[in-house]
Each structure stands twice: as structure tokens, then as C-alpha cells.
C-alpha atoms as a printed R data frame, in Angstrom:
    type eleno elety resid chain resno       x       y       z
1   ATOM     1    CA   MET     A     1  92.854 110.153  74.760
2   ATOM     2    CA   ASP     A     2  90.378 107.933  76.799
3   ATOM     3    CA   VAL     A     3  90.056 105.717  79.096
4   ATOM     4    CA   THR     A     4  90.835 102.748  76.588
5   ATOM     5    CA   CYS     A     5  94.506 103.602  77.058
6   ATOM     6    CA   LEU     A     6  95.420  99.989  78.400
7   ATOM     7    CA   THR     A     7  94.853  96.687  76.562
8   ATOM     8    CA   PRO     A     8  92.496  94.607  78.122
9   ATOM     9    CA   GLN     A     9  95.539  92.329  78.762
10  ATOM    10    CA   GLU     A    10  97.631  95.249  80.383
11  ATOM    11    CA   LEU     A    11  94.683  96.078  82.604
12  ATOM    12    CA   THR     A    12  94.347  92.298  83.685
13  ATOM    13    CA   ALA     A    13  98.252  92.850  84.518
14  ATOM    14    CA   LEU     A    14  97.430  95.607  86.471
15  ATOM    15    CA   ILE     A    15  94.955  94.193  88.491
16  ATOM    16    CA   GLN     A    16  97.202  91.079  89.206
17  ATOM    17    CA   LEU     A    17  99.977  93.305  90.249
18  ATOM    18    CA   ARG     A    18  97.651  95.045  92.930
19  ATOM    19    CA   HIS     A    19  96.405  91.980  94.435
20  ATOM    20    CA   GLN     A    20  99.851  90.854  94.704
21  ATOM    21    CA   LEU     A    21 101.319  93.840  96.287
22  ATOM    22    CA   HIS     A    22  97.971  94.116  98.390
23  ATOM    23    CA   ALA     A    23  98.929  90.450  99.626
24  ATOM    24    CA   ASN     A    24 102.449  91.301 100.707
25  ATOM    25    CA   PRO     A    25 102.651  94.599 102.230
26  ATOM    26    CA   GLU     A    26 105.587  96.154 103.782
27  ATOM    27    CA   LEU     A    27 105.876  99.270 106.537
28  ATOM    28    CA   SER     A    28 107.665 102.208 106.114
29  ATOM    29    CA   GLY     A    29 111.331 102.329 105.499
30  ATOM    30    CA   HIS     A    30 111.121  98.138 105.167
31  ATOM    31    CA   GLU     A    31 109.889  98.374 101.541
32  ATOM    32    CA   ALA     A    32 112.475  96.913  99.238
33  ATOM    33    CA   ALA     A    33 110.816  93.725  98.123
34  ATOM    34    CA   THR     A    34 107.526  95.748  96.997
35  ATOM    35    CA   ALA     A    35 109.973  98.226  95.081
36  ATOM    36    CA   ALA     A    36 111.508  94.788  93.644
37  ATOM    37    CA   CYS     A    37 108.044  93.634  92.505
38  ATOM    38    CA   VAL     A    38 107.286  96.749  90.715
39  ATOM    39    CA   ARG     A    39 110.756  97.105  88.812
40  ATOM    40    CA   ASP     A    40 110.297  93.171  87.646
41  ATOM    41    CA   PHE     A    41 107.053  94.217  86.243
42  ATOM    42    CA   LEU     A    42 107.953  97.430  84.702
43  ATOM    43    CA   ARG     A    43 111.531  95.916  83.135
44  ATOM    44    CA   HIS     A    44 109.799  94.825  79.632
45  ATOM    45    CA   THR     A    45 109.274  98.453  79.176
46  ATOM    46    CA   ALA     A    46 113.071  99.578  78.735
47  ATOM    47    CA   PRO     A    47 113.219 102.817  80.900
48  ATOM    48    CA   ALA     A    48 116.475 104.509  79.674
49  ATOM    49    CA   GLN     A    49 117.152 104.608  83.765
50  ATOM    50    CA   VAL     A    50 116.297 102.898  86.704
51  ATOM    51    CA   VAL     A    51 117.577 103.950  90.345
52  ATOM    52    CA   GLU     A    52 116.885 102.044  92.720
53  ATOM    53    CA   GLY     A    53 117.113 102.053  96.995
54  ATOM    54    CA   LEU     A    54 116.258 105.950  96.075
55  ATOM    55    CA   GLY     A    55 116.138 107.326  99.776
56  ATOM    56    CA   GLY     A    56 115.855 104.459 101.439
57  ATOM    57    CA   SER     A    57 113.629 101.566  99.654
58  ATOM    58    CA   GLY     A    58 112.453 104.039  96.402
59  ATOM    59    CA   LEU     A    59 112.096 103.065  92.777
60  ATOM    60    CA   ALA     A    60 112.717 105.641  90.281
61  ATOM    61    CA   LEU     A    61 112.241 104.962  86.343
62  ATOM    62    CA   VAL     A    62 113.049 107.228  83.946
63  ATOM    63    CA   TYR     A    63 111.524 107.242  80.388
64  ATOM    64    CA   ASP     A    64 113.819 109.584  77.982
65  ATOM    65    CA   SER     A    65 113.100 111.111  74.839
66  ATOM    66    CA   GLY     A    66 116.055 112.537  73.964
67  ATOM    67    CA   GLN     A    67 115.298 115.747  73.030
68  ATOM    68    CA   PRO     A    68 115.001 118.869  75.112
69  ATOM    69    CA   GLY     A    69 112.054 119.272  77.228
70  ATOM    70    CA   PRO     A    70 110.496 119.336  80.501
71  ATOM    71    CA   ARG     A    71 110.981 116.521  82.922
72  ATOM    72    CA   VAL     A    72 107.777 115.495  84.452
73  ATOM    73    CA   MET     A    73 107.661 113.417  87.379
74  ATOM    74    CA   PHE     A    74 104.853 111.043  88.535
75  ATOM    75    CA   ARG     A    75 104.860 109.650  91.869
76  ATOM    76    CA   ALA     A    76 103.354 106.506  93.883
77  ATOM    77    CA   GLU     A    77 103.734 105.381  97.650
78  ATOM    78    CA   LEU     A    78 105.317 101.929  98.334
79  ATOM    79    CA   ASP     A    79 104.374 101.412 102.224
80  ATOM    80    CA   ALA     A    80 101.712  99.798 103.814
81  ATOM    81    CA   LEU     A    81 100.346 100.237 107.392
82  ATOM    82    CA   PRO     A    82 100.547  98.191 110.800
83  ATOM    83    CA   ILE     A    83  96.855  97.504 110.902
84  ATOM    84    CA   THR     A    84  95.084  94.054 110.475
85  ATOM    85    CA   GLU     A    85  93.321  93.696 107.581
86  ATOM    86    CA   GLU     A    86  89.487  92.646 107.528
87  ATOM    87    CA   THR     A    87  88.436  92.802 103.942
88  ATOM    88    CA   GLY     A    88  88.149  88.905 103.745
89  ATOM    89    CA   VAL     A    89  89.154  89.325  99.842
90  ATOM    90    CA   PRO     A    90  91.271  86.544  98.019
91  ATOM    91    CA   HIS     A    91  94.169  88.837  97.689
92  ATOM    92    CA   ALA     A    92  93.783  89.829 101.689
93  ATOM    93    CA   SER     A    93  97.238  90.678 103.718
94  ATOM    94    CA   ARG     A    94  99.281  87.668 104.235
95  ATOM    95    CA   CYS     A    95 101.593  89.300 106.690
96  ATOM    96    CA   PRO     A    96  99.434  89.778 109.837
97  ATOM    97    CA   GLY     A    97  99.372  93.335 111.222
98  ATOM    98    CA   LYS     A    98 100.535  94.567 107.872
99  ATOM    99    CA   ALA     A    99  97.823  96.114 105.416
100 ATOM   100    CA   HIS     A   100  97.588  98.287 102.536
101 ATOM   101    CA   LEU     A   101  94.548 100.350 103.766
102 ATOM   102    CA   CYS     A   102  95.214 103.360 102.228
103 ATOM   103    CA   GLY     A   103  95.319 102.522  98.581
104 ATOM   104    CA   HIS     A   104  98.849 102.620  98.114
105 ATOM   105    CA   ASP     A   105  98.793  99.197  95.984
106 ATOM   106    CA   GLY     A   106  96.234 100.895  93.677
107 ATOM   107    CA   HIS     A   107  98.471 103.882  93.199
108 ATOM   108    CA   MET     A   108 101.497 101.710  92.569
109 ATOM   109    CA   ALA     A   109  99.095  99.491  90.067
110 ATOM   110    CA   ILE     A   110  98.326 103.087  88.385
111 ATOM   111    CA   LEU     A   111 101.996 103.657  88.264
112 ATOM   112    CA   ALA     A   112 102.697 100.615  86.625
113 ATOM   113    CA   GLY     A   113 100.259 101.548  83.912
114 ATOM   114    CA   LEU     A   114 101.522 104.557  83.163
115 ATOM   115    CA   GLY     A   115 104.885 102.571  82.342
116 ATOM   116    CA   LEU     A   116 103.008 100.115  80.090
117 ATOM   117    CA   TRP     A   117 101.235 103.038  78.226
118 ATOM   118    CA   LEU     A   118 105.162 105.202  77.757
119 ATOM   119    CA   ALA     A   119 106.894 101.870  76.523
120 ATOM   120    CA   ARG     A   120 104.339 102.091  73.571
121 ATOM   121    CA   ASN     A   121 103.991 105.814  73.378
122 ATOM   122    CA   PRO     A   122 107.475 107.165  74.316
123 ATOM   123    CA   PRO     A   123 107.371 110.571  75.358
124 ATOM   124    CA   GLN     A   124 108.248 113.128  72.327
125 ATOM   125    CA   ALA     A   125 110.213 115.645  74.468
126 ATOM   126    CA   GLY     A   126 112.083 115.646  77.977
127 ATOM   127    CA   GLN     A   127 111.654 112.973  79.970
128 ATOM   128    CA   VAL     A   128 108.875 111.032  82.587
129 ATOM   129    CA   VAL     A   129 110.295 110.184  85.783
130 ATOM   130    CA   LEU     A   130 108.098 107.389  87.615
131 ATOM   131    CA   LEU     A   131 108.890 107.904  91.159
132 ATOM   132    CA   PHE     A   132 108.086 104.601  93.622
133 ATOM   133    CA   GLN     A   133 108.358 106.807  97.302
134 ATOM   134    CA   PRO     A   134 109.336 105.096 100.365
135 ATOM   135    CA   ALA     A   135 107.807 106.102 104.025
136 ATOM   136    CA   GLU     A   136 104.971 108.123 102.797
137 ATOM   137    CA   GLU     A   137 102.987 107.286 106.197
138 ATOM   138    CA   THR     A   138 105.705 108.617 108.203
139 ATOM   139    CA   GLY     A   139 106.402 111.533 106.325
140 ATOM   140    CA   ALA     A   140 109.942 110.606 106.276
141 ATOM   141    CA   GLY     A   141 110.190 109.214 102.869
142 ATOM   142    CA   ALA     A   142 109.781 112.591 100.526
143 ATOM   143    CA   ARG     A   143 111.993 114.289 102.130
144 ATOM   144    CA   ALA     A   144 114.510 111.388 102.513
145 ATOM   145    CA   VAL     A   145 114.245 111.027  98.511
146 ATOM   146    CA   LEU     A   146 115.045 114.843  98.012
147 ATOM   147    CA   ALA     A   147 118.202 114.418 100.115
148 ATOM   148    CA   ASP     A   148 119.179 111.556  98.007
149 ATOM   149    CA   PRO     A   149 122.007 112.687  96.072
150 ATOM   150    CA   ARG     A   150 121.013 111.157  92.753
151 ATOM   151    CA   PHE     A   151 117.816 112.774  93.122
152 ATOM   152    CA   ALA     A   152 119.309 115.872  92.016
153 ATOM   153    CA   ALA     A   153 119.713 114.712  88.453
154 ATOM   154    CA   LEU     A   154 116.082 113.903  88.230
155 ATOM   155    CA   GLN     A   155 114.747 116.937  89.866
156 ATOM   156    CA   PRO     A   156 111.248 117.822  87.952
157 ATOM   157    CA   ASP     A   157 110.067 120.594  86.720
158 ATOM   158    CA   TRP     A   158 106.605 119.090  87.394
159 ATOM   159    CA   ALA     A   159 105.323 116.643  89.487
160 ATOM   160    CA   PHE     A   160 101.842 115.113  89.754
161 ATOM   161    CA   ALA     A   161 100.008 112.801  92.300
162 ATOM   162    CA   LEU     A   162  97.008 111.418  93.020
163 ATOM   163    CA   HIS     A   163  95.208 110.061  96.084
164 ATOM   164    CA   ASN     A   164  92.044 108.099  95.779
165 ATOM   165    CA   MET     A   165  89.168 108.772  98.090
166 ATOM   166    CA   PRO     A   166  86.771 106.870  99.703
167 ATOM   167    CA   GLY     A   167  83.556 108.783 100.283
168 ATOM   168    CA   MET     A   168  83.709 110.810  97.135
169 ATOM   169    CA   ASP     A   169  81.484 109.599  93.885
170 ATOM   170    CA   PHE     A   170  83.350 107.022  92.132
171 ATOM   171    CA   GLU     A   171  85.741 108.149  89.704
172 ATOM   172    CA   THR     A   172  85.341 111.448  89.982
173 ATOM   173    CA   LEU     A   173  87.854 114.228  90.674
174 ATOM   174    CA   ALA     A   174  88.513 117.116  93.157
175 ATOM   175    CA   ILE     A   175  91.694 119.474  92.936
176 ATOM   176    CA   ALA     A   176  92.354 123.222  93.598
177 ATOM   177    CA   PRO     A   177  94.807 125.642  93.258
178 ATOM   178    CA   GLY     A   178  96.592 126.329  96.763
179 ATOM   179    CA   VAL     A   179  96.464 124.237  99.804
180 ATOM   180    CA   ALA     A   180  95.747 120.511  98.925
181 ATOM   181    CA   SER     A   181  96.616 119.005 102.442
182 ATOM   182    CA   CYS     A   182  97.256 120.320 105.495
183 ATOM   183    CA   ALA     A   183 100.707 120.396 107.327
184 ATOM   184    CA   SER     A   184 101.479 118.130 110.826
185 ATOM   185    CA   VAL     A   185 103.908 116.949 112.887
186 ATOM   186    CA   GLY     A   186 103.916 114.619 115.727
187 ATOM   187    CA   LEU     A   187 104.938 115.818 119.506
188 ATOM   188    CA   ARG     A   188 106.236 113.407 121.969
189 ATOM   189    CA   VAL     A   189 106.149 114.426 125.238
190 ATOM   190    CA   THR     A   190 107.530 112.842 128.209
191 ATOM   191    CA   LEU     A   191 107.386 114.350 131.858
192 ATOM   192    CA   ARG     A   192 109.487 112.862 134.498
193 ATOM   193    CA   GLY     A   193 109.378 113.409 138.624
194 ATOM   194    CA   ARG     A   194 109.922 111.104 141.235
195 ATOM   195    CA   GLU     A   195 107.938 107.899 142.659
196 ATOM   196    CA   ALA     A   196 106.789 107.708 146.015
197 ATOM   197    CA   HIS     A   197 104.626 105.400 148.330
198 ATOM   198    CA   ALA     A   198 101.131 105.857 146.950
199 ATOM   199    CA   ALA     A   199 100.225 106.508 150.746
200 ATOM   200    CA   GLN     A   200 103.048 109.076 150.867
201 ATOM   201    CA   PRO     A   201 102.698 111.283 147.287
202 ATOM   202    CA   GLU     A   202 103.866 114.351 148.751
203 ATOM   203    CA   THR     A   203 107.246 112.880 149.026
204 ATOM   204    CA   GLY     A   204 107.681 112.136 145.455
205 ATOM   205    CA   GLN     A   205 106.908 114.454 142.310
206 ATOM   206    CA   SER     A   206 104.218 112.854 140.511
207 ATOM   207    CA   PRO     A   207 103.217 114.250 136.513
208 ATOM   208    CA   ALA     A   208  99.571 113.651 137.045
209 ATOM   209    CA   LEU     A   209  98.546 117.256 137.842
210 ATOM   210    CA   ALA     A   210 100.821 118.573 134.771
211 ATOM   211    CA   LEU     A   211  99.218 115.624 132.440
212 ATOM   212    CA   GLY     A   212  95.932 116.838 133.556
213 ATOM   213    CA   ALA     A   213  96.469 120.683 133.235
214 ATOM   214    CA   MET     A   214  97.814 119.637 129.461
215 ATOM   215    CA   ILE     A   215  94.965 117.720 128.231
216 ATOM   216    CA   ALA     A   216  92.893 120.926 129.557
217 ATOM   217    CA   ALA     A   217  94.815 123.371 127.638
218 ATOM   218    CA   LEU     A   218  94.689 121.547 124.528
219 ATOM   219    CA   ALA     A   219  90.971 121.070 124.622
220 ATOM   220    CA   PRO     A   220  90.027 124.034 122.588
221 ATOM   221    CA   TYR     A   221  92.100 122.605 119.642
222 ATOM   222    CA   SER     A   222  90.769 119.136 120.183
223 ATOM   223    CA   THR     A   223  87.849 120.032 117.964
224 ATOM   224    CA   PRO     A   224  87.949 120.646 113.787
225 ATOM   225    CA   GLY     A   225  87.137 124.464 113.241
226 ATOM   226    CA   PRO     A   226  86.625 125.870 109.902
227 ATOM   227    CA   MET     A   227  89.287 124.856 106.847
228 ATOM   228    CA   GLY     A   228  91.228 128.259 106.444
229 ATOM   229    CA   ALA     A   229  94.308 130.134 107.666
230 ATOM   230    CA   ASP     A   230  94.120 130.212 111.515
231 ATOM   231    CA   PHE     A   231  92.939 126.193 111.257
232 ATOM   232    CA   ARG     A   232  94.537 124.763 114.368
233 ATOM   233    CA   LEU     A   233  93.752 121.017 115.353
234 ATOM   234    CA   ALA     A   234  95.398 119.395 118.420
235 ATOM   235    CA   THR     A   235  94.802 115.268 118.565
236 ATOM   236    CA   LEU     A   236  95.955 113.297 122.096
237 ATOM   237    CA   CYS     A   237  96.940 109.898 120.503
238 ATOM   238    CA   HIS     A   238  98.579 108.270 123.062
239 ATOM   239    CA   LEU     A   239  98.858 108.771 127.014
240 ATOM   240    CA   ASN     A   240 100.821 106.760 129.508
241 ATOM   241    CA   MET     A   241 101.404 107.292 133.186
242 ATOM   242    CA   GLY     A   242 103.188 105.433 136.266
243 ATOM   243    CA   THR     A   243 103.393 101.602 136.522
244 ATOM   244    CA   PRO     A   244 100.376  99.490 137.020
245 ATOM   245    CA   ALA     A   245 100.878  99.611 140.466
246 ATOM   246    CA   PHE     A   246  98.743 100.625 143.361
247 ATOM   247    CA   GLY     A   247 101.032 101.166 145.666
248 ATOM   248    CA   ILE     A   248 103.257 103.685 143.761
249 ATOM   249    CA   ALA     A   249 102.556 107.214 143.284
250 ATOM   250    CA   PRO     A   250 103.936 107.902 139.288
251 ATOM   251    CA   ALA     A   251 107.442 109.516 138.502
252 ATOM   252    CA   GLN     A   252 106.825 109.218 134.598
253 ATOM   253    CA   ALA     A   253 103.809 109.934 131.695
254 ATOM   254    CA   GLU     A   254 104.501 110.352 127.981
255 ATOM   255    CA   VAL     A   255 101.937 111.763 125.680
256 ATOM   256    CA   TRP     A   256 101.684 111.764 122.072
257 ATOM   257    CA   ILE     A   257  99.978 114.994 120.206
258 ATOM   258    CA   THR     A   258  99.709 115.246 116.613
259 ATOM   259    CA   LEU     A   259  99.369 119.174 115.895
260 ATOM   260    CA   ARG     A   260  97.764 119.962 112.458
261 ATOM   261    CA   ALA     A   261  97.605 123.403 110.471
262 ATOM   262    CA   TYR     A   262  96.289 124.928 106.877
263 ATOM   263    CA   ASP     A   263  99.992 125.536 106.025
264 ATOM   264    CA   ASP     A   264 103.381 125.408 106.915
265 ATOM   265    CA   ALA     A   265 103.764 128.571 108.477
266 ATOM   266    CA   GLY     A   266 100.794 128.046 110.853
267 ATOM   267    CA   LEU     A   267 101.883 124.969 111.886
268 ATOM   268    CA   ASP     A   268 105.100 126.430 113.284
269 ATOM   269    CA   THR     A   269 103.609 129.242 114.903
270 ATOM   270    CA   PHE     A   270 101.200 126.079 116.591
271 ATOM   271    CA   GLU     A   271 103.939 124.109 117.459
272 ATOM   272    CA   ALA     A   272 105.723 127.061 119.138
273 ATOM   273    CA   ALA     A   273 102.617 127.644 121.754
274 ATOM   274    CA   VAL     A   274 102.224 124.367 122.340
275 ATOM   275    CA   VAL     A   275 105.344 123.417 123.259
276 ATOM   276    CA   ALA     A   276 105.620 126.658 125.643
277 ATOM   277    CA   LEU     A   277 102.401 125.770 127.256
278 ATOM   278    CA   VAL     A   278 103.840 122.103 127.808
279 ATOM   279    CA   GLU     A   279 106.772 123.578 129.126
280 ATOM   280    CA   ASN     A   280 105.094 126.097 131.449
281 ATOM   281    CA   ILE     A   281 102.649 123.409 133.036
282 ATOM   282    CA   ALA     A   282 105.327 121.143 133.527
283 ATOM   283    CA   ARG     A   283 107.445 123.552 135.802
284 ATOM   284    CA   GLY     A   284 109.636 121.390 138.493
285 ATOM   285    CA   LEU     A   285 109.448 118.278 136.002
286 ATOM   286    CA   SER     A   286 112.041 117.269 133.664
287 ATOM   287    CA   VAL     A   287 110.768 117.540 130.158
288 ATOM   288    CA   GLN     A   288 111.526 116.207 126.932
289 ATOM   289    CA   ILE     A   289 109.548 116.808 123.583
290 ATOM   290    CA   SER     A   290 110.336 115.044 120.481
291 ATOM   291    CA   ARG     A   291 109.142 115.877 116.897
292 ATOM   292    CA   HIS     A   292 107.871 112.947 114.558
293 ATOM   293    CA   ASP     A   293 105.857 112.010 111.320
294 ATOM   294    CA   HIS     A   294 106.631 115.880 110.260
295 ATOM   295    CA   PHE     A   295 104.410 116.691 107.174
296 ATOM   296    CA   HIS     A   296 104.580 120.070 104.761
297 ATOM   297    CA   ALA     A   297 101.603 121.340 103.511
298 ATOM   298    CA   THR     A   298 101.003 120.318 100.032
299 ATOM   299    CA   VAL     A   299 100.637 123.173  97.763
300 ATOM   300    CA   ASN     A   300  98.763 123.072  94.353
301 ATOM   301    CA   SER     A   301 100.654 125.175  91.629
302 ATOM   302    CA   PRO     A   302  98.064 126.975  89.761
303 ATOM   303    CA   LEU     A   303  99.785 125.916  86.217
304 ATOM   304    CA   ALA     A   304  99.868 122.071  87.620
305 ATOM   305    CA   VAL     A   305  96.291 122.228  88.779
306 ATOM   306    CA   ASP     A   306  95.348 123.617  85.032
307 ATOM   307    CA   HIS     A   307  97.040 120.645  83.138
308 ATOM   308    CA   VAL     A   308  95.353 118.296  85.722
309 ATOM   309    CA   LEU     A   309  91.737 120.117  85.023
310 ATOM   310    CA   GLY     A   310  92.932 119.684  81.265
311 ATOM   311    CA   ALA     A   311  93.541 115.810  81.417
312 ATOM   312    CA   GLN     A   312  89.796 115.733  83.038
313 ATOM   313    CA   GLY     A   313  88.223 117.175  80.707
314 ATOM   314    CA   ALA     A   314  89.767 115.352  77.747
315 ATOM   315    CA   VAL     A   315  89.332 111.682  79.742
316 ATOM   316    CA   GLY     A   316  85.728 112.885  80.629
317 ATOM   317    CA   VAL     A   317  85.876 112.229  84.306
318 ATOM   318    CA   ALA     A   318  83.470 114.329  86.072
319 ATOM   319    CA   PRO     A   319  84.073 116.832  89.138
320 ATOM   320    CA   GLY     A   320  84.186 115.393  93.001
321 ATOM   321    CA   ASN     A   321  82.350 117.138  95.837
322 ATOM   322    CA   PHE     A   322  85.232 117.413  98.326
323 ATOM   323    CA   SER     A   323  86.512 119.708 100.500
324 ATOM   324    CA   ILE     A   324  90.078 120.739  99.633
325 ATOM   325    CA   PRO     A   325  92.061 121.247 101.362
326 ATOM   326    CA   MET     A   326  91.885 117.513 103.300
327 ATOM   327    CA   ARG     A   327  92.624 117.331 106.790
328 ATOM   328    CA   PRO     A   328  94.801 114.527 106.348
329 ATOM   329    CA   SER     A   329  98.632 115.050 105.448
330 ATOM   330    CA   GLU     A   330 100.354 113.861 102.311
331 ATOM   331    CA   ASP     A   331 104.216 113.718 102.319
332 ATOM   332    CA   PHE     A   332 104.304 114.913  98.615
333 ATOM   333    CA   GLY     A   333 104.076 118.670 100.014
334 ATOM   334    CA   ALA     A   334 107.804 118.018 100.457
335 ATOM   335    CA   PHE     A   335 108.200 117.972  96.881
336 ATOM   336    CA   SER     A   336 105.545 120.987  96.413
337 ATOM   337    CA   ARG     A   337 108.025 123.193  98.254
338 ATOM   338    CA   LYS     A   338 110.645 122.194  94.978
339 ATOM   339    CA   THR     A   339 108.600 122.407  91.957
340 ATOM   340    CA   ARG     A   340 105.355 122.796  90.655
341 ATOM   341    CA   THR     A   341 103.164 119.849  91.553
342 ATOM   342    CA   ALA     A   342  99.394 118.938  91.632
343 ATOM   343    CA   LEU     A   343  97.861 116.597  93.996
344 ATOM   344    CA   PHE     A   344  94.056 115.776  93.144
345 ATOM   345    CA   PHE     A   345  91.591 112.932  94.589
346 ATOM   346    CA   LEU     A   346  89.731 110.833  92.889
347 ATOM   347    CA   GLY     A   347  86.722 109.469  94.060
348 ATOM   348    CA   ALA     A   348  86.403 105.343  95.381
349 ATOM   349    CA   GLY     A   349  83.042 105.802  95.818
350 ATOM   350    CA   GLN     A   350  80.653 106.762  98.454
351 ATOM   351    CA   ASP     A   351  79.870 102.937 100.133
352 ATOM   352    CA   GLN     A   352  83.652 102.259 100.648
353 ATOM   353    CA   PRO     A   353  85.304 101.828 103.629
354 ATOM   354    CA   ALA     A   354  87.446 105.050 104.897
355 ATOM   355    CA   LEU     A   355  90.736 105.380 104.449
356 ATOM   356    CA   HIS     A   356  92.733 103.465 107.151
357 ATOM   357    CA   ASP     A   357  89.914 101.249 107.698
358 ATOM   358    CA   PRO     A   358  90.538  97.527 108.561
359 ATOM   359    CA   ALA     A   359  88.059  96.983 105.641
360 ATOM   360    CA   TYR     A   360  89.262  98.943 103.086
361 ATOM   361    CA   ASP     A   361  90.280  97.615  99.767
362 ATOM   362    CA   PHE     A   362  91.064  99.705  96.934
363 ATOM   363    CA   PRO     A   363  88.737  99.488  93.884
364 ATOM   364    CA   ASP     A   364  90.402  97.660  90.412
365 ATOM   365    CA   ALA     A   365  87.935  99.600  88.726
366 ATOM   366    CA   LEU     A   366  89.765 103.228  89.204
367 ATOM   367    CA   ILE     A   367  93.004 102.015  87.893
368 ATOM   368    CA   ARG     A   368  92.019 102.503  84.031
369 ATOM   369    CA   PRO     A   369  90.727 106.039  84.319
370 ATOM   370    CA   ALA     A   370  93.291 107.100  86.940
371 ATOM   371    CA   VAL     A   371  96.176 105.665  84.114
372 ATOM   372    CA   ALA     A   372  94.367 107.600  81.591
373 ATOM   373    CA   LEU     A   373  94.473 110.912  83.412
374 ATOM   374    CA   PHE     A   374  98.428 110.579  84.082
375 ATOM   375    CA   ALA     A   375  99.029 109.862  80.439
376 ATOM   376    CA   GLN     A   376  96.714 112.602  79.231
377 ATOM   377    CA   ILE     A   377  98.833 115.147  81.734
378 ATOM   378    CA   GLN     A   378 101.821 114.140  80.426
379 ATOM   379    CA   ARG     A   379 101.166 114.633  76.936
380 ATOM   380    CA   GLN     A   380  99.837 118.191  77.808
381 ATOM   381    CA   VAL     A   381 103.077 119.187  79.855
382 ATOM   382    CA   GLN     A   382 105.563 117.930  77.090
383 ATOM   383    CA   ALA     A   383 102.979 119.424  74.697
384 ATOM   384    CA   GLY     A   384 103.670 122.775  76.225
């Protein structure tokens, strides 16, 4: 096995697919056209089963050997981001305010490449499931797929995913057993009091002091510390108070906070502490707290990591210098709670803009080595 597992014609088709997906991004939970595009691209590979609308807009294609053996799942994400693109490339987003700036278009092309390879190299044992998952960016997609009753028949024995990583040497690979990406959750805190004339604020009930005290209380968690079991990070993402009028003392304030911790247990503890802190500070006000964008930590199985490392050696991809776990969350963690998983990182180059940057564009040259890695992982797992 080497990086020549795709024909030149297949690689050209995958790059064209990636550009088509990039030009037509869809946001989390609204990826039906994206899934249909991938389905049509892979129709000629003759999967044994195609499951559409999985967990919303998800798509699963099953390649079946007809023989006993493990079921191996490979996952890519369908969704784009609500950010305006500034790449200037010919295949730039045609949808204002929406863009593939996390590389999910590249991940889909890679998984489609594995489908092309499987059409020529069917599994010899068990099954291979290619999952094109919705709503990764919000953390809702993996859980929605797992909750779909049809997924029970697809439950994998192994699950693998990759993420491209700008700032990491091009075409290098980083992986480690244990936590691969942190757990996180968004808290939307709404404080309500009573309006008053700005000249007589004492006759009302303003949330201003509580808001200030909350910001001060979270300040010790606003700078990331060393990664480890005690890692905690609170990021204030949005603040709003009152109405834009000089004559009114405010009655309402809203704060959006993202909490991040090393693992799920740490996040549970951190979230409970922050909720208690907010409720204590806001005594006398009406307080509402809602949870959003919850991501489980992704925990790599040592056995699954061994398969990735074996594929890395067989394909000839160099080790990458990247700190694991990464601070950003990945909803692949929902699958790591259910089966043996491995999430690995593939270097997109030192000079690339960062993920979610308006100027980011997935490098097409990563498609071929990534397909080779996935294909080799599949062969190793099913060979036992």
C-alpha cells in the first residue's frame, strides 16, 4: 500500500468534487444537497446499502464482504461555517456568509476517495461503513446519528476519523491514545431585572453589577493553562445588556460562555461550578441558563491508535509535531463513548491560515495520502 492507491482520473474527480462542495456550502442541520452530491458521486461504486437522512441530513454507505468480520466505520463531516470566505479561489463559496473554512469539504473528498478504492478493492471480511455526518460544528450531529434507530444496524466495531491541521508540517500525522480533543459546552445566561429611568436607577433592578461580577469571577479561567486533567477554560463569546438608549437603566443582560475541560468528567465538574457561581452572583435577579453546542471529549482507543500507526508506517507518512489533545472540540467524541475510535490529525502545512479563518482553503494535495491511510487502516482491521 502506498499513496498511489488512486488513479490519476480518480484523483482529478475527487478534486473536482471537493471544489464543487466548497463552492456550495451548507450549514449544520441543513446539509441535504451536500449529502445528495456525495451520494450521486459514489452511486457507481455499488454499495450494498445506502442510508439517507441519517440523524437529519446524514448519509451512510455500506460496503459488505458477505463474510463474517468486523464492521469498520470511517467518518467525514458535511457542514460548513457561518463565516464569509475571503480566499479569492475560483471555487470560492457562492453562498454569502457561508463557507467551508474547516476543511470538511476535503474530509468528504477523502472519504469519497475511500469509496472509489473500495469499489475496486471490496472488503474481504465484515463491512465498511462510510458515514458523512451532519452538524459537527454544533456538536449535535454525532448524537443525532447515534439516536437514529437505523444506526443500530450500522453500529461499528471500530470508528476512524481525521482532521486536517494547519500549522502542522504538510502531510505529517499526529495521534496518541487517550484524550484527543477536549470536552466543551456553551452556556447562554440570561439575567432579568426591572427597567428604570437612567436618572433614577435605584428605582429599578439593573443586571449591570452582576454582569461585571460574573466577568471578574470567570477571569481566572480566561487564559489557558497547561493541558492535563485539571485543564479549564472559560471564553466569553457574547455580551449584551439593555437597549441602546441613554435614558433607560437596563433590565436584561445576556452572556454566552464556552466552557472547556480536558475530559467529560472535568467538564461536568466545571459546568456545575460555573452554574453555581452565576446563580450566586445573580441573586435577586431572574436567571435562566441554557446549554448549547455540547461536545464530548474524543478518547482514542489504544488498539485503534495502533492501527493508525501501522497504516502511517505502511504508507510512509512522517510523524507530525502537534500537541495532543487539541483544545478545540470534535463531536466524534460521541462515537468514542460507544466503540473503539481513533481521531488523527494530518498536517495541512505551516503557512496555511488557521481553521475557521476566512482565508482557509483545504489543500487538495492531502487527498491522496489521506485516502491511502484510510484504505490501509481498513485492510489492517479486517485482516485481524
